[in-house]
C-alpha positions as semicolon CSV with decimal commas, in nm:
position;residue;x (nm);y (nm);z (nm)
1;M;0,349;11,180;7,434
2;Q;0,359;11,082;7,084
3;V;0,636;11,002;6,894
4;A;0,603;10,898;6,540
5;G;0,214;10,842;6,660
6;Q;0,301;10,607;6,902
7;H;0,252;10,671;7,274
8;Y;0,584;10,674;7,497
9;Q;0,692;10,773;7,822
10;T;1,056;10,810;7,934
11;I;1,159;10,526;8,166
12;W;0,985;10,206;8,247
13;L;1,070;9,848;8,347
14;K;1,109;9,621;8,049
15;P;0,798;9,431;7,993
16;G;0,859;9,062;8,102
17;E;1,210;9,130;8,224
18;N;1,153;9,321;8,584
19;R;1,574;9,314;8,598
20;I;1,593;9,591;8,310
21;V;1,514;9,954;8,336
22;Q;1,453;10,116;7,982
23;I;1,488;10,466;7,894
24;I;1,489;10,703;7,609
25;D;1,849;10,786;7,541
26;Q;1,800;11,170;7,494
27;R;2,186;11,205;7,374
28;F;2,070;11,128;7,042
29;L;1,772;11,342;7,008
30;P;1,631;11,476;6,785
31;F;1,818;11,298;6,525
32;R;1,799;10,935;6,618
33;F;1,518;10,783;6,880
34;T;1,748;10,527;7,094
35;V;1,589;10,304;7,399
36;E;1,856;10,221;7,621
37;D;1,880;9,922;7,871
38;L;1,962;9,984;8,233
39;R;2,089;9,665;8,408
40;T;2,294;9,803;8,693
41;L;2,334;10,069;8,939
42;A;2,642;10,194;8,743
43;D;2,417;10,208;8,446
44;C;2,160;10,437;8,638
45;V;2,438;10,658;8,787
46;C;2,591;10,709;8,423
47;A;2,264;10,773;8,274
48;I;2,224;11,050;8,527
49;K;2,558;11,212;8,510
50;D;2,607;11,229;8,145
51;M;2,250;11,314;8,074
52;H;2,120;11,012;7,905
53;V;1,814;11,140;8,110
54;R;1,777;11,466;8,231
55;G;1,517;11,689;8,376
56;A;1,461;11,686;8,786
57;P;1,143;11,456;8,764
58;L;1,298;11,216;8,560
59;I;1,637;11,230;8,745
60;G;1,425;11,156;9,055
61;A;1,251;10,835;8,905
62;C;1,573;10,688;8,731
63;A;1,720;10,690;9,081
64;A;1,446;10,522;9,251
65;Y;1,493;10,274;9,005
66;G;1,881;10,260;9,035
67;M;1,815;10,198;9,410
68;Y;1,603;9,872;9,317
69;L;1,886;9,772;9,064
70;A;2,133;9,799;9,332
71;A;1,933;9,584;9,564
72;C;1,896;9,308;9,294
73;E;2,288;9,351;9,260
74;A;2,341;9,333;9,651
75;K;2,257;8,969;9,626
76;E;2,631;8,927;9,480
77;H;2,802;9,184;9,742
78;G;2,699;9,093;10,089
79;P;2,492;9,271;10,349
80;S;2,236;9,482;10,168
81;A;2,247;9,798;10,426
82;G;2,584;9,917;10,334
83;W;2,546;9,843;9,984
84;L;2,229;10,012;9,976
85;A;2,394;10,308;10,167
86;A;2,671;10,313;9,920
87;A;2,433;10,312;9,603
88;A;2,224;10,587;9,776
89;A;2,558;10,796;9,793
90;D;2,671;10,740;9,431
91;L;2,355;10,828;9,328
92;K;2,318;11,159;9,494
93;A;2,630;11,270;9,362
94;A;2,589;11,216;9,029
95;R;2,403;11,547;8,982
96;P;2,376;11,790;9,284
97;T;2,147;12,048;9,186
98;A;1,805;11,872;9,139
99;V;1,644;11,814;9,479
100;N;1,437;11,542;9,313
101;L;1,732;11,302;9,318
102;A;1,804;11,308;9,682
103;W;1,447;11,310;9,751
104;A;1,360;11,004;9,539
105;V;1,666;10,814;9,707
106;D;1,571;10,912;10,062
107;R;1,231;10,785;10,017
108;Q;1,390;10,432;9,855
109;L;1,599;10,416;10,135
110;E;1,329;10,465;10,375
111;K;1,098;10,192;10,189
112;A;1,409;9,946;10,230
113;G;1,421;9,986;10,588
114;A;1,084;9,811;10,596
115;G;1,206;9,494;10,455
116;E;1,287;9,208;10,688
117;S;1,476;9,028;10,408
118;L;1,678;9,088;10,078
119;H;1,393;8,964;9,882
120;A;1,138;9,184;10,063
121;Q;1,368;9,477;10,026
122;I;1,412;9,421;9,616
123;E;1,017;9,395;9,600
124;L;0,957;9,713;9,796
125;L;1,232;9,919;9,599
126;R;1,057;9,805;9,281
127;A;0,717;9,907;9,412
128;G;0,881;10,237;9,531
129;A;1,031;10,298;9,203
130;E;0,718;10,268;9,034
131;S;0,500;10,450;9,264
132;I;0,745;10,734;9,207
133;R;0,724;10,731;8,862
134;E;0,352;10,710;8,908
135;L;0,367;11,005;9,119
136;E;0,570;11,253;8,881
137;L;0,314;11,100;8,588
138;E;-0,019;11,249;8,785
139;N;0,179;11,552;8,903
140;S;0,271;11,674;8,560
141;R;-0,074;11,593;8,461
142;K;-0,209;11,829;8,714
143;I;0,019;12,071;8,664
144;G;-0,107;12,100;8,299
145;E;-0,466;12,136;8,447
146;H;-0,394;12,377;8,680
147;G;-0,181;12,596;8,443
148;Y;-0,436;12,591;8,172
149;P;-0,630;12,882;8,297
150;I;-0,332;13,125;8,274
151;I;-0,317;13,033;7,893
152;E;-0,720;13,003;7,830
153;E;-0,740;13,372;7,994
154;L;-0,471;13,518;7,766
155;A;-0,640;13,366;7,475
156;T;-0,967;13,521;7,568
157;R;-0,831;13,832;7,575
158;K;-0,616;13,811;7,239
159;R;-0,988;13,699;7,103
160;G;-0,834;13,410;6,928
161;Q;-0,496;13,518;6,815
162;P;-0,244;13,273;6,905
163;V;-0,091;13,290;7,258
164;N;0,298;13,351;7,259
165;I;0,450;13,148;7,531
166;L;0,842;13,157;7,592
167;T;1,016;12,850;7,765
168;H;1,376;12,807;7,846
169;C;1,549;12,476;7,817
170;N;1,330;12,139;7,824
171;A;1,088;12,129;8,100
172;G;0,862;11,906;7,869
173;W;0,789;11,535;7,888
174;L;1,113;11,419;7,818
175;A;1,217;11,594;8,167
176;C;0,958;11,435;8,331
177;I;0,756;11,076;8,282
178;D;0,509;11,229;8,059
179;Y;0,318;11,589;7,986
180;G;0,618;11,773;8,143
181;T;0,597;12,076;8,397
182;A;0,650;12,392;8,185
183;T;0,502;12,206;7,876
184;A;0,189;12,048;8,063
185;P;-0,044;12,358;8,025
186;I;0,071;12,403;7,678
187;Y;-0,005;12,061;7,568
188;Y;-0,329;12,092;7,787
189;A;-0,460;12,398;7,617
190;F;-0,355;12,287;7,255
191;D;-0,551;11,977;7,291
192;R;-0,846;12,167;7,383
193;G;-0,847;12,411;7,103
194;I;-0,633;12,704;7,183
195;R;-0,417;12,847;6,934
196;L;-0,063;12,887;7,047
197;H;0,285;12,956;6,949
198;V;0,598;12,874;7,128
199;W;0,928;13,067;7,163
200;V;1,178;12,811;7,209
201;D;1,496;12,913;7,368
202;E;1,790;12,712;7,223
203;T;1,988;12,683;7,570
204;R;2,294;12,664;7,543
205;P;2,561;12,504;7,600
206;R;2,383;12,142;7,541
207;N;2,085;12,301;7,344
208;Q;1,826;12,115;7,536
209;G;1,565;12,361;7,392
210;S;1,635;12,347;7,028
211;R;1,736;11,957;7,016
212;L;1,453;11,852;7,268
213;T;1,166;12,088;7,311
214;A;1,107;12,159;6,966
215;W;1,133;11,819;6,889
216;E;0,857;11,747;7,144
217;L;0,639;12,049;7,024
218;G;0,691;11,936;6,664
219;E;0,581;11,553;6,727
220;H;0,259;11,699;6,911
221;G;0,198;11,935;6,624
222;I;0,235;12,262;6,831
223;S;0,338;12,588;6,630
224;H;0,720;12,666;6,769
225;T;1,012;12,894;6,650
226;I;1,372;12,813;6,788
227;I;1,558;13,163;6,871
228;A;1,892;13,232;7,010
229;D;1,904;13,244;7,379
230;N;1,967;13,627;7,367
231;T;1,652;13,689;7,159
232;G;1,392;13,676;7,416
233;G;1,438;14,015;7,597
234;H;1,387;14,167;7,237
235;L;1,067;13,971;7,170
236;M;0,921;14,094;7,518
237;Q;0,997;14,459;7,416
238;R;0,793;14,396;7,081
239;G;0,522;14,259;7,260
240;L;0,561;13,911;7,079
241;V;0,560;13,719;7,444
242;D;0,246;13,696;7,650
243;V;0,363;13,472;7,926
244;V;0,699;13,299;8,005
245;I;0,676;12,928;8,157
246;V;0,981;12,764;8,294
247;G;1,059;12,464;8,478
248;S;1,254;12,410;8,788
249;D;1,540;12,193;8,934
250;R;1,507;12,303;9,286
251;T;1,280;12,559;9,457
252;T;1,342;12,677;9,821
253;C;1,056;12,688;10,067
254;A;1,056;13,060;10,020
255;G;0,994;13,048;9,623
256;D;1,349;13,122;9,489
257;V;1,391;12,903;9,163
258;A;1,705;12,758;9,058
259;N;1,652;12,630;8,670
260;K;1,880;12,564;8,381
261;I;2,165;12,870;8,340
262;G;1,973;13,179;8,145
263;T;1,661;13,144;8,324
264;Y;1,739;13,442;8,552
265;L;1,790;13,676;8,253
266;K;1,468;13,597;8,127
267;A;1,295;13,668;8,423
268;L;1,487;14,017;8,449
269;A;1,346;14,082;8,082
270;A;0,964;13,977;8,150
271;K;0,991;14,178;8,474
272;D;1,092;14,521;8,268
273;N;0,855;14,449;8,019
274;K;0,528;14,341;8,244
275;V;0,518;13,995;8,109
276;P;0,423;13,742;8,358
277;F;0,659;13,486;8,467
278;Y;0,579;13,148;8,578
279;A;0,787;12,824;8,729
280;A;0,609;12,509;8,677
281;L;0,730;12,223;8,922
282;P;0,580;11,931;9,132
283;S;0,635;11,924;9,497
284;S;0,904;11,698;9,469
285;T;1,118;11,983;9,357
286;I;1,066;12,199;9,656
287;D;1,351;12,189;9,911
288;W;1,174;12,208;10,236
289;D;1,496;12,277;10,418
290;L;1,622;12,558;10,231
291;R;1,499;12,898;10,230
292;S;1,765;13,108;10,030
293;G;1,857;13,045;9,669
294;G;2,199;13,158;9,759
295;D;2,242;12,811;9,934
296;I;2,156;12,614;9,647
297;E;2,480;12,405;9,513
298;I;2,510;12,483;9,158
299;E;2,661;12,212;8,944
300;E;2,950;12,328;8,711
301;R;2,984;12,093;8,427
302;G;3,318;12,013;8,194
303;A;3,445;12,315;7,998
304;E;3,411;12,113;7,680
305;E;3,020;12,179;7,680
306;V;3,115;12,531;7,609
307;K;3,362;12,488;7,354
308;Y;3,253;12,213;7,151
309;V;2,907;12,206;6,994
310;E;2,754;11,830;6,895
311;G;2,586;11,796;6,595
312;W;2,488;11,523;6,340
313;S;2,648;11,472;6,007
314;G;2,522;11,202;5,777
315;D;2,433;10,889;6,024
316;E;2,668;10,982;6,289
317;R;2,703;11,220;6,591
318;K;3,012;11,487;6,572
319;T;3,163;11,712;6,806
320;V;3,304;12,051;6,660
321;L;3,528;12,323;6,843
322;V;3,380;12,638;6,827
323;A;3,651;12,838;7,072
324;P;4,000;12,876;7,090
325;E;4,145;12,536;7,190
326;N;4,364;12,690;7,475
327;S;4,103;12,967;7,604
328;P;3,965;12,844;7,950
329;A;3,564;12,829;7,977
330;M;3,329;12,823;8,278
331;N;3,034;12,610;8,260
332;Y;2,773;12,676;8,559
333;A;2,453;12,436;8,446
334;F;2,192;12,665;8,650
335;D;2,099;13,004;8,796
336;V;1,895;13,109;9,049
337;T;1,576;13,329;8,984
338;P;1,447;13,539;9,320
339;A;1,110;13,503;9,440
340;R;1,043;13,860;9,360
341;L;1,083;13,792;8,954
342;V;0,824;13,515;8,962
343;S;0,463;13,565;8,922
344;G;0,353;13,222;9,068
345;L;0,460;12,892;9,101
346;I;0,256;12,611;8,915
347;T;0,196;12,295;9,115
348;E;-0,008;11,987;9,139
349;R;-0,216;12,170;9,370
350;G;-0,275;12,460;9,205
351;I;-0,084;12,809;9,139
352;C;0,058;13,000;9,444
353;E;0,272;13,304;9,490
354;A;0,636;13,252;9,494
355;S;0,674;13,301;9,868
356;E;0,684;13,098;10,168
357;Q;0,333;13,215;10,261
358;G;0,190;13,136;9,920
359;I;0,374;12,768;9,928
360;I;0,249;12,687;10,274
361;R;-0,107;12,768;10,152
362;L;-0,096;12,478;9,893
363;F;0,117;12,257;10,130
364;P;-0,004;12,329;10,489
365;E;0,105;11,961;10,625
366;R;0,477;12,133;10,579
367;V;0,431;12,389;10,828
368;R;0,742;12,373;11,083
369;A;0,622;12,263;11,442
Protein backbone atom coordinates (compact mmCIF):
# COMPACT_ATOMS: atom_id res chain seq x y z
CA MET A 1 0.00 0.00 0.00
CA GLN A 2 0.97 3.61 -0.45
CA VAL A 3 2.00 6.04 2.27
CA ALA A 4 2.55 9.52 0.87
CA GLY A 5 3.19 7.88 -2.49
CA GLN A 6 5.75 5.37 -1.18
CA HIS A 7 5.05 1.64 -0.98
CA TYR A 8 5.11 0.09 2.49
CA GLN A 9 4.27 -3.20 4.13
CA THR A 10 3.68 -3.61 7.85
CA ILE A 11 6.67 -5.72 8.96
CA TRP A 12 10.09 -6.50 7.52
CA LEU A 13 13.71 -7.26 8.36
CA LYS A 14 15.80 -4.10 8.37
CA PRO A 15 17.93 -4.06 5.21
CA GLY A 16 21.51 -5.02 6.05
CA GLU A 17 20.66 -5.81 9.70
CA ASN A 18 18.88 -9.16 9.94
CA ARG A 19 18.77 -9.05 13.75
CA ILE A 20 16.34 -6.12 13.65
CA VAL A 21 12.66 -6.45 12.75
CA GLN A 22 10.94 -3.24 11.73
CA ILE A 23 7.23 -2.46 12.05
CA ILE A 24 4.88 0.45 11.51
CA ASP A 25 3.94 1.48 15.04
CA GLN A 26 0.18 1.83 14.73
CA ARG A 27 -0.28 3.60 18.06
CA PHE A 28 0.63 6.91 16.45
CA LEU A 29 -1.48 6.69 13.30
CA PRO A 30 -3.00 8.66 11.67
CA PHE A 31 -1.18 11.59 13.25
CA ARG A 32 2.38 10.41 12.90
CA PHE A 33 4.00 7.71 10.75
CA THR A 34 6.58 5.91 12.89
CA VAL A 35 8.79 2.90 12.14
CA GLU A 36 9.81 0.96 15.27
CA ASP A 37 12.77 -1.41 15.66
CA LEU A 38 12.15 -4.75 17.41
CA ARG A 39 15.42 -6.28 18.62
CA THR A 40 14.34 -8.87 21.19
CA LEU A 41 11.64 -11.36 22.03
CA ALA A 42 10.41 -8.97 24.73
CA ASP A 43 10.05 -6.23 22.11
CA CYS A 44 7.84 -8.50 20.00
CA VAL A 45 5.69 -9.56 22.96
CA CYS A 46 5.22 -5.91 23.94
CA ALA A 47 4.41 -4.90 20.34
CA ILE A 48 1.67 -7.54 20.17
CA LYS A 49 0.24 -7.06 23.67
CA ASP A 50 0.23 -3.26 23.59
CA MET A 51 -0.99 -3.13 19.99
CA HIS A 52 1.95 -1.52 18.26
CA VAL A 53 0.88 -4.17 15.74
CA ARG A 54 -2.64 -5.61 15.53
CA GLY A 55 -4.79 -7.66 13.20
CA ALA A 56 -4.68 -11.46 13.15
CA PRO A 57 -2.35 -12.03 10.16
CA LEU A 58 0.12 -9.35 11.28
CA ILE A 59 0.12 -10.61 14.87
CA GLY A 60 1.03 -14.06 13.55
CA ALA A 61 3.86 -12.69 11.42
CA CYS A 62 5.20 -10.63 14.31
CA ALA A 63 5.13 -13.70 16.55
CA ALA A 64 7.04 -15.66 13.92
CA TYR A 65 9.76 -13.01 13.91
CA GLY A 66 9.65 -13.06 17.71
CA MET A 67 10.59 -16.74 17.65
CA TYR A 68 13.48 -15.92 15.33
CA LEU A 69 14.74 -13.17 17.64
CA ALA A 70 14.34 -15.53 20.61
CA ALA A 71 16.66 -18.02 18.92
CA CYS A 72 19.16 -15.24 18.29
CA GLU A 73 19.04 -14.41 22.00
CA ALA A 74 19.39 -18.08 22.97
CA LYS A 75 23.15 -17.83 22.43
CA GLU A 76 23.24 -15.90 25.69
CA HIS A 77 20.74 -17.99 27.64
CA GLY A 78 21.83 -21.62 27.39
CA PRO A 79 20.06 -24.54 25.68
CA SER A 80 17.78 -23.30 22.92
CA ALA A 81 14.97 -25.87 23.36
CA GLY A 82 13.90 -24.59 26.77
CA TRP A 83 14.42 -20.99 25.75
CA LEU A 84 12.28 -21.38 22.61
CA ALA A 85 9.51 -23.18 24.51
CA ALA A 86 9.39 -20.33 27.02
CA ALA A 87 9.41 -17.80 24.17
CA ALA A 88 6.51 -19.60 22.54
CA ALA A 89 4.49 -19.47 25.77
CA ASP A 90 5.17 -15.74 26.20
CA LEU A 91 4.09 -14.96 22.66
CA LYS A 92 0.92 -17.06 22.83
CA ALA A 93 -0.12 -15.33 26.05
CA ALA A 94 0.24 -11.84 24.56
CA ARG A 95 -3.20 -11.89 22.90
CA PRO A 96 -5.31 -15.04 23.20
CA THR A 97 -8.15 -14.62 20.70
CA ALA A 98 -6.34 -14.35 17.34
CA VAL A 99 -5.57 -17.92 16.30
CA ASN A 100 -2.90 -16.80 13.80
CA LEU A 101 -0.58 -16.11 16.71
CA ALA A 102 -0.57 -19.68 18.02
CA TRP A 103 -0.52 -21.05 14.46
CA ALA A 104 2.61 -19.07 13.60
CA VAL A 105 4.38 -19.93 16.87
CA ASP A 106 3.67 -23.66 16.51
CA ARG A 107 4.83 -23.60 12.91
CA GLN A 108 8.09 -21.96 14.02
CA LEU A 109 8.59 -24.51 16.81
CA GLU A 110 8.27 -27.26 14.23
CA LYS A 111 10.81 -25.50 12.01
CA ALA A 112 13.27 -25.15 14.89
CA GLY A 113 12.94 -28.86 15.68
CA ALA A 114 14.59 -29.69 12.36
CA GLY A 115 17.75 -27.76 13.24
CA GLU A 116 20.67 -29.82 14.52
CA SER A 117 22.48 -26.80 15.93
CA LEU A 118 21.55 -23.38 17.29
CA HIS A 119 22.98 -21.76 14.16
CA ALA A 120 20.78 -24.00 12.01
CA GLN A 121 17.74 -23.18 14.15
CA ILE A 122 18.34 -19.46 13.76
CA GLU A 123 18.52 -19.79 9.99
CA LEU A 124 15.42 -22.00 9.88
CA LEU A 125 13.44 -19.59 12.06
CA ARG A 126 14.44 -16.58 9.99
CA ALA A 127 13.39 -18.38 6.83
CA GLY A 128 10.21 -19.52 8.56
CA ALA A 129 9.26 -15.99 9.57
CA GLU A 130 9.91 -14.72 6.06
CA SER A 131 7.83 -17.59 4.69
CA ILE A 132 4.87 -16.75 6.93
CA ARG A 133 5.15 -13.11 5.93
CA GLU A 134 5.08 -13.99 2.22
CA LEU A 135 2.28 -16.50 2.71
CA GLU A 136 0.03 -13.96 4.43
CA LEU A 137 0.87 -11.40 1.76
CA GLU A 138 -0.21 -13.79 -1.00
CA ASN A 139 -3.30 -14.87 0.96
CA SER A 140 -4.47 -11.26 1.20
CA ARG A 141 -3.88 -10.70 -2.51
CA LYS A 142 -5.98 -13.76 -3.35
CA ILE A 143 -8.74 -12.71 -0.95
CA GLY A 144 -8.97 -9.49 -2.94
CA GLU A 145 -9.12 -11.42 -6.19
CA HIS A 146 -11.84 -13.79 -4.99
CA GLY A 147 -13.89 -11.08 -3.27
CA TYR A 148 -13.85 -8.77 -6.28
CA PRO A 149 -16.80 -10.45 -8.11
CA ILE A 150 -19.09 -9.61 -5.17
CA ILE A 151 -18.42 -5.91 -5.65
CA GLU A 152 -18.38 -6.19 -9.45
CA GLU A 153 -21.85 -7.76 -9.46
CA LEU A 154 -23.21 -5.03 -7.19
CA ALA A 155 -21.68 -2.37 -9.45
CA THR A 156 -23.33 -3.93 -12.49
CA ARG A 157 -26.68 -4.04 -10.71
CA LYS A 158 -26.29 -0.38 -9.67
CA ARG A 159 -25.40 0.68 -13.24
CA GLY A 160 -22.39 2.77 -12.37
CA GLN A 161 -23.62 4.22 -9.11
CA PRO A 162 -21.12 3.86 -6.23
CA VAL A 163 -21.17 0.57 -4.35
CA ASN A 164 -21.63 1.32 -0.64
CA ILE A 165 -19.60 -0.99 1.60
CA LEU A 166 -19.68 -1.02 5.39
CA THR A 167 -16.71 -2.38 7.31
CA HIS A 168 -15.89 -2.65 11.00
CA CYS A 169 -12.59 -2.13 12.82
CA ASN A 170 -9.46 -2.32 10.67
CA ALA A 171 -9.09 -5.38 8.48
CA GLY A 172 -6.89 -3.50 6.04
CA TRP A 173 -3.27 -3.75 5.04
CA LEU A 174 -2.29 -2.46 8.49
CA ALA A 175 -3.83 -5.62 9.97
CA CYS A 176 -1.97 -7.86 7.53
CA ILE A 177 1.24 -7.50 5.53
CA ASP A 178 -0.34 -5.75 2.55
CA TYR A 179 -3.77 -5.52 0.84
CA GLY A 180 -5.72 -6.55 3.96
CA THR A 181 -8.58 -9.02 4.33
CA ALA A 182 -11.89 -7.11 4.33
CA THR A 183 -10.30 -4.26 2.39
CA ALA A 184 -8.52 -6.44 -0.19
CA PRO A 185 -11.62 -6.76 -2.43
CA ILE A 186 -12.21 -3.03 -1.98
CA TYR A 187 -8.72 -2.10 -3.18
CA TYR A 188 -8.94 -4.67 -5.98
CA ALA A 189 -12.25 -3.23 -7.22
CA PHE A 190 -11.19 0.40 -6.87
CA ASP A 191 -7.98 -0.19 -8.82
CA ARG A 192 -10.13 -1.64 -11.64
CA GLY A 193 -12.27 1.44 -11.91
CA ILE A 194 -15.35 0.51 -9.90
CA ARG A 195 -16.91 3.44 -8.07
CA LEU A 196 -16.93 2.81 -4.33
CA HIS A 197 -17.85 4.41 -1.07
CA VAL A 198 -16.91 2.89 2.29
CA TRP A 199 -18.75 3.47 5.56
CA VAL A 200 -16.08 3.26 8.27
CA ASP A 201 -17.24 2.32 11.77
CA GLU A 202 -15.20 4.27 14.32
CA THR A 203 -14.84 1.03 16.34
CA ARG A 204 -14.74 2.03 19.97
CA PRO A 205 -12.98 1.83 22.29
CA ARG A 206 -9.65 1.97 20.40
CA ASN A 207 -11.05 3.60 17.27
CA GLN A 208 -9.24 1.36 14.78
CA GLY A 209 -11.77 2.31 12.12
CA SER A 210 -11.60 6.09 12.46
CA ARG A 211 -7.85 6.11 13.06
CA LEU A 212 -6.56 3.33 10.79
CA THR A 213 -9.09 2.28 8.16
CA ALA A 214 -9.97 5.88 7.30
CA TRP A 215 -6.26 6.73 7.04
CA GLU A 216 -5.61 3.73 4.77
CA LEU A 217 -8.51 4.51 2.45
CA GLY A 218 -7.55 8.16 2.30
CA GLU A 219 -3.97 7.31 1.34
CA HIS A 220 -5.34 5.13 -1.48
CA GLY A 221 -7.83 7.77 -2.65
CA ILE A 222 -10.98 5.81 -1.85
CA SER A 223 -14.17 7.71 -0.94
CA HIS A 224 -15.16 7.01 2.65
CA THR A 225 -17.12 8.39 5.59
CA ILE A 226 -16.45 7.75 9.28
CA ILE A 227 -19.58 6.88 11.26
CA ALA A 228 -20.34 6.25 14.92
CA ASP A 229 -20.52 2.55 15.71
CA ASN A 230 -24.30 2.64 16.23
CA THR A 231 -25.05 4.21 12.82
CA GLY A 232 -24.72 1.12 10.61
CA GLY A 233 -28.20 -0.26 11.26
CA HIS A 234 -29.80 3.08 10.40
CA LEU A 235 -27.88 3.23 7.11
CA MET A 236 -28.98 -0.29 6.22
CA GLN A 237 -32.62 0.57 6.91
CA ARG A 238 -32.32 3.45 4.47
CA GLY A 239 -30.78 1.33 1.71
CA LEU A 240 -27.41 3.04 1.98
CA VAL A 241 -25.36 -0.15 2.48
CA ASP A 242 -25.00 -2.66 -0.36
CA VAL A 243 -22.71 -5.12 1.42
CA VAL A 244 -20.90 -5.55 4.75
CA ILE A 245 -17.37 -6.98 4.67
CA VAL A 246 -15.48 -7.58 7.91
CA GLY A 247 -12.35 -9.45 8.93
CA SER A 248 -11.90 -12.18 11.53
CA ASP A 249 -9.52 -12.94 14.36
CA ARG A 250 -10.65 -16.55 14.69
CA THR A 251 -13.18 -18.55 12.70
CA THR A 252 -14.27 -22.00 13.82
CA CYS A 253 -14.26 -24.96 11.46
CA ALA A 254 -18.07 -24.70 11.47
CA GLY A 255 -18.09 -21.04 10.35
CA ASP A 256 -18.65 -18.99 13.53
CA VAL A 257 -16.67 -15.75 13.24
CA ALA A 258 -14.90 -13.98 16.12
CA ASN A 259 -14.08 -10.40 15.23
CA LYS A 260 -13.79 -6.99 16.86
CA ILE A 261 -16.51 -6.24 19.39
CA GLY A 262 -19.60 -4.85 17.66
CA THR A 263 -19.38 -7.11 14.60
CA TYR A 264 -22.26 -9.28 15.83
CA LEU A 265 -24.58 -6.27 15.99
CA LYS A 266 -23.72 -5.36 12.39
CA ALA A 267 -24.50 -8.93 11.32
CA LEU A 268 -27.90 -8.79 13.03
CA ALA A 269 -28.74 -5.50 11.33
CA ALA A 270 -27.57 -6.86 7.97
CA LYS A 271 -29.76 -9.96 8.36
CA ASP A 272 -32.81 -7.89 9.24
CA ASN A 273 -32.29 -5.63 6.22
CA LYS A 274 -31.29 -8.38 3.75
CA VAL A 275 -27.82 -6.91 3.28
CA PRO A 276 -25.10 -9.48 2.41
CA PHE A 277 -22.61 -9.94 5.26
CA TYR A 278 -19.20 -11.46 4.44
CA ALA A 279 -16.15 -12.24 6.56
CA ALA A 280 -12.80 -12.16 4.76
CA LEU A 281 -9.98 -14.22 6.23
CA PRO A 282 -6.98 -16.39 5.35
CA SER A 283 -7.04 -20.07 6.31
CA SER A 284 -4.48 -19.31 9.03
CA THR A 285 -7.38 -17.67 10.89
CA ILE A 286 -9.48 -20.85 10.91
CA ASP A 287 -9.32 -22.84 14.13
CA TRP A 288 -9.56 -26.38 12.81
CA ASP A 289 -9.92 -27.81 16.33
CA LEU A 290 -12.87 -25.67 17.37
CA ARG A 291 -16.47 -26.13 16.23
CA SER A 292 -18.41 -23.72 18.42
CA GLY A 293 -17.84 -19.99 18.64
CA GLY A 294 -18.92 -20.21 22.26
CA ASP A 295 -15.64 -21.96 23.03
CA ILE A 296 -13.46 -19.14 21.71
CA GLU A 297 -11.49 -17.38 24.44
CA ILE A 298 -12.51 -13.72 24.30
CA GLU A 299 -9.83 -11.27 25.33
CA GLU A 300 -10.86 -8.76 27.98
CA ARG A 301 -8.73 -5.65 27.98
CA GLY A 302 -8.26 -2.90 30.55
CA ALA A 303 -11.15 -0.67 31.62
CA GLU A 304 -9.04 2.42 30.90
CA GLU A 305 -9.57 1.90 27.15
CA VAL A 306 -13.31 2.48 27.66
CA LYS A 307 -13.07 5.31 30.18
CA TYR A 308 -10.35 7.30 28.43
CA VAL A 309 -10.00 8.51 24.85
CA GLU A 310 -6.66 9.10 23.15
CA GLY A 311 -6.22 11.95 20.73
CA TRP A 312 -3.67 14.33 19.31
CA SER A 313 -3.16 17.89 20.50
CA GLY A 314 -0.48 19.95 18.84
CA ASP A 315 2.57 17.71 18.60
CA GLU A 316 1.71 15.27 21.36
CA ARG A 317 -0.65 12.41 22.05
CA LYS A 318 -3.01 13.02 24.97
CA THR A 319 -5.39 10.86 27.00
CA VAL A 320 -8.66 12.35 28.24
CA LEU A 321 -11.09 10.93 30.80
CA VAL A 322 -14.64 10.74 29.35
CA ALA A 323 -16.47 8.86 32.12
CA PRO A 324 -16.89 9.16 35.89
CA GLU A 325 -13.51 8.31 37.33
CA ASN A 326 -14.89 5.87 39.91
CA SER A 327 -17.32 4.04 37.62
CA PRO A 328 -16.31 0.50 36.65
CA ALA A 329 -16.07 -0.42 32.96
CA MET A 330 -15.98 -3.69 31.03
CA ASN A 331 -13.92 -4.09 27.86
CA TYR A 332 -14.43 -7.24 25.80
CA ALA A 333 -12.24 -6.94 22.71
CA PHE A 334 -14.17 -9.37 20.47
CA ASP A 335 -17.58 -10.94 19.94
CA VAL A 336 -18.74 -13.97 17.95
CA THR A 337 -21.05 -13.83 14.95
CA PRO A 338 -22.85 -17.17 14.46
CA ALA A 339 -22.41 -18.82 11.07
CA ARG A 340 -26.14 -18.49 10.35
CA LEU A 341 -25.71 -14.71 10.05
CA VAL A 342 -22.74 -14.90 7.65
CA SER A 343 -23.46 -14.86 3.89
CA GLY A 344 -20.08 -16.35 3.08
CA LEU A 345 -16.39 -16.55 3.93
CA ILE A 346 -13.93 -14.99 1.50
CA THR A 347 -10.64 -16.93 1.66
CA GLU A 348 -7.49 -17.31 -0.41
CA ARG A 349 -9.09 -20.31 -2.15
CA GLY A 350 -12.40 -18.69 -2.94
CA ILE A 351 -15.75 -17.97 -1.31
CA CYS A 352 -17.58 -20.64 0.67
CA GLU A 353 -20.63 -21.03 2.82
CA ALA A 354 -20.02 -20.35 6.50
CA SER A 355 -20.39 -24.00 7.51
CA GLU A 356 -18.17 -27.02 8.07
CA GLN A 357 -19.24 -28.44 4.72
CA GLY A 358 -18.54 -25.17 2.93
CA ILE A 359 -15.10 -24.75 4.49
CA ILE A 360 -14.13 -28.37 3.79
CA ARG A 361 -15.12 -27.92 0.16
CA LEU A 362 -12.31 -25.37 -0.17
CA PHE A 363 -9.91 -27.16 2.19
CA PRO A 364 -10.52 -30.90 1.63
CA GLU A 365 -7.17 -31.80 3.16
CA ARG A 366 -8.68 -30.84 6.52
CA VAL A 367 -11.21 -33.68 6.53
CA ARG A 368 -10.80 -35.52 9.80
CA ALA A 369 -9.73 -39.15 9.53
